[in-house]
C-alpha positions in Angstrom: 9.4 13.5 2.5 8.6 10.1 3.8 9.9 6.6 2.9 7.3 4.2 1.6 7.2 0.8 -0.1 5.5 1.2 -3.5 4.0 -1.9 -5.3 3.3 -1.1 -8.9 0.9 -3.4 -10.9 3.0 -6.4 -12.0 6.2 -4.8 -10.8 8.7 -5.2 -8.0 8.1 -3.4 -4.7 10.4 -0.4 -4.5 11.4 1.9 -1.7 10.4 5.5 -2.7 10.6 8.9 -1.0 7.4 10.9 -1.5 5.8 14.2 -0.3 3.0 12.9 2.0 0.4 15.3 0.5 -2.9 13.7 -0.2 -2.7 14.6 -3.9 0.7 12.8 -4.2 -0.7 9.7 -2.4 -3.8 9.7 -4.7 -1.6 9.9 -7.8 0.3 6.8 -6.7 -2.8 4.7 -6.6 -4.6 6.4 -9.4 -7.5 7.9 -7.4 -9.1 8.2 -4.0 -7.0 6.4 -1.3 -8.2 3.9 1.2 -6.0 3.0 4.2 -6.3 -0.6 5.5 -4.4 -3.1 7.6 -5.4 -6.4 6.0 -6.4 -8.9 8.7 -4.5 -6.7 11.1 -1.3 -8.5 9.9 0.8 -5.4 9.5 2.7 -3.9 12.4 0.9 -1.4 14.6 1.1 2.0 13.0 1.6 0.7 9.5 -1.1 0.8 6.8 -1.5 -0.3 3.2 -2.9 2.4 0.9 -4.8 1.5 -2.3 -7.4 2.9 -4.6 -10.8 2.8 -2.9 -12.6 2.5 -6.2 -10.5 -0.5 -7.5 -13.5 -2.7 -8.1 -15.6 -0.1 -9.9 -12.7 1.0 -12.0 -11.8 -2.6 -12.8 -8.2 -2.1 -11.8 -5.9 -5.1 -12.4 -5.1 -7.5 -9.6 -1.8 -6.9 -7.9 -1.3 -9.5 -5.2 -2.0 -9.3 -1.5 -5.7 -9.3 -2.5 -5.4 -5.7 -3.8 -6.5 -4.2 -7.1 -4.2 -1.6 -8.8 -1.0 -0.1 -7.4 -0.6 0.3 -3.7 1.9 1.3 -1.1 2.8 0.9 2.6 3.4 3.8 4.9 3.7 4.3 8.6 1.4 6.7 10.5 2.2 8.8 13.5 0.2 9.3 16.7 -2.0 11.9 15.0 -2.8 9.6 12.1 -0.5 11.5 9.7 1.8 9.6 7.3 5.4 9.1 8.3 8.4 7.2 7.0 8.7 3.5 7.5 11.5 2.7 9.9 13.9 -0.2 9.0 12.0 -2.7 11.1 8.6 -1.7 9.6 10.1 -1.8 6.1 11.4 -5.3 6.7 7.9 -6.3 8.0 6.0 -4.9 5.0 8.4 -6.6 2.6 7.8 -9.9 4.4 4.0 -9.3 4.3 4.3 -8.7 0.5 6.3 -11.9 0.0 3.9 -14.0 2.1 0.7 -12.6 0.4 1.8 -11.6 -3.1 -0.2 -14.5 -4.7 -3.4 -13.8 -2.8 -6.1 -12.9 -5.4 -8.8 -10.3 -4.9 -12.3 -11.8 -4.8 -13.3 -9.7 -7.8 -10.1 -10.2 -9.8 -10.7 -10.9 -13.5 
């Protein structure tokens, strides 16, 4: 199990513990996942995971310039998901607060 910060559409970011299996991560975003570090603003070793087909599926805007639900997770030296440590969790919460009103360029 790993600790992530999950951001549901229109909801409050919530710390969650998940199995890091690909199928579980895909279920959280509702489809194929895309890992990104928007503008390289997240700490090194932390990524934002979202639905890579958000535009085609016309998912609703959810702040931070993202469509649909998304989550933050850390990655280890092999590129595998790992728990956010307390400093990383604080950093992604701050990132969310600073960027929650950013609209996706394709937002309806």
